C-alpha angles and dihedrals in degrees: 000000000000114000111228112252114239092217090053090050092053090046089053091050089052088066091061115089127197103252093222102040095034094218129114112275089230090061092048097054091245096130106093100175145341120202134168119218126214091262090054093252114139130228115204122190115204129189114217116210093228136021095238097043104168092207099053091116092052092049090050093050094045092050091047093050094048097047093044089064093063111104114258098020111136098181144348131226119187120202115195123211132168128246119250121236089259092053092049091051089051090049091051091050089050093052092046093051094250095307114136095200122060111228121175101276094205092059094053120105111264097028109150095194113116112219125205121187107203106212139174135183094228140015125261098046095110099258096146095045088049090052093049094049094045091051094049092044091052091048089052087055090058100261124136104240134188128182130200113200095216092171089100096174097042103034112170109145098096089064093042091054095041094243117151103159125091123238116269118236123222110185089329093313113129116231106201117222119232134238121184091342095310123113115221139190117187134168086232089070092065101051128065129236100007090298119182118249120220115193130153126219102278091046091051089054091048091049093053092044092051094048092048092050101035103039112093108212095156119219104347127194092192133021116190123195117199100209124200114255118270136032102288140119100311094052090051093046091051090058092049097046100035108035092169094056120119122215123230112193118210118202142156124231091255115115094231091052092047093055095052092042088059089055091052089051092049090059087065089061092049092049092044096243124142119248108231094187149279130284118204110210127191089025098170135318119254109230108245090218107041103011093234114145115249113205097219094170099026128264140270096027096127094052090046091055091047091050092048093049091046089059091046097054097032093235135083115282107191130219098237095197148308121251117203124221112270125169088213089066089063092042091053091053092050093047096044094242111107117223093247085068102031098044107011094167096052115112092246093050092046091052093047092047091051090052090048090052091051094049093042093059106094118241120173095187116138093207109133094013114118110230124215102223127170115204116233113233 
């Protein structure tokens, strides 16, 4: 009988990733020991990052499945242990690239993560459902996507993405859970039973700063922030903490929504953020009988907002797309399966996917971005 090769066993373990950190367990120092018994069965010792790791059974099954594929293995036994404080500190240092402090990685020079702050002037225009569907659509296109539910008072994205678990903590680092391939951190994950959150301005800023520095998303292609409606503290804090962020304004065709959406867009100019474009939501309802579009909230509002903001910033602000009304969009949010997954060929899903494709394509142009320049005397 062929004796399992130790090198092959370690190579097999390198194919197992921690389901919360999304890195190989061999890179994270989670492999405690690997021994082969006389009967060619294998004992694998694994360090868990925390005592109450909710995914211990998945780690056990993944390790068992990977090691069982090595030639000669007759059986696998997995023994779980827990990292010491020193080991967790070493893991944190490893994840942070050797840095002891935890700056906001997306504000560092050389960051390749594209950041979109999804904003609206008023509530009820579908900003959060738009964020959820854009994130999932981008993930379907192969991008690594993270979302921060920065609407602290009106958090809703955990339900929309079907996420019920809380983030794991590794030495005070936040490991975001995933839903449909998208990593999410939301204030709703840290309070029980749908409890209301009451924070004043300085605390909101501190919350966002802590999430941006402590949440480990890994190497992201796209980071989406679902901002609260209006032009308040969180919008200002985003400009201060994420100077490379781009603002996407969500509006409906209704005149009242258009006017306040323009105010939300103007905050981007004041905080020196680039306006990536405008999304028109609820842009008509297809008649279920004849298919003719019924303009429930009017027409042309998205383009009007884009034109107004273009004049304001002195550069083109595009209308990224118009999303029609579809009851399945609401149903997807309630069920935790966004419409781009549940009904990908529906007109709303097609429109959202097209917008996600447009935003996901990298463009390093500085057009429309106010520059802070100091003249040299």
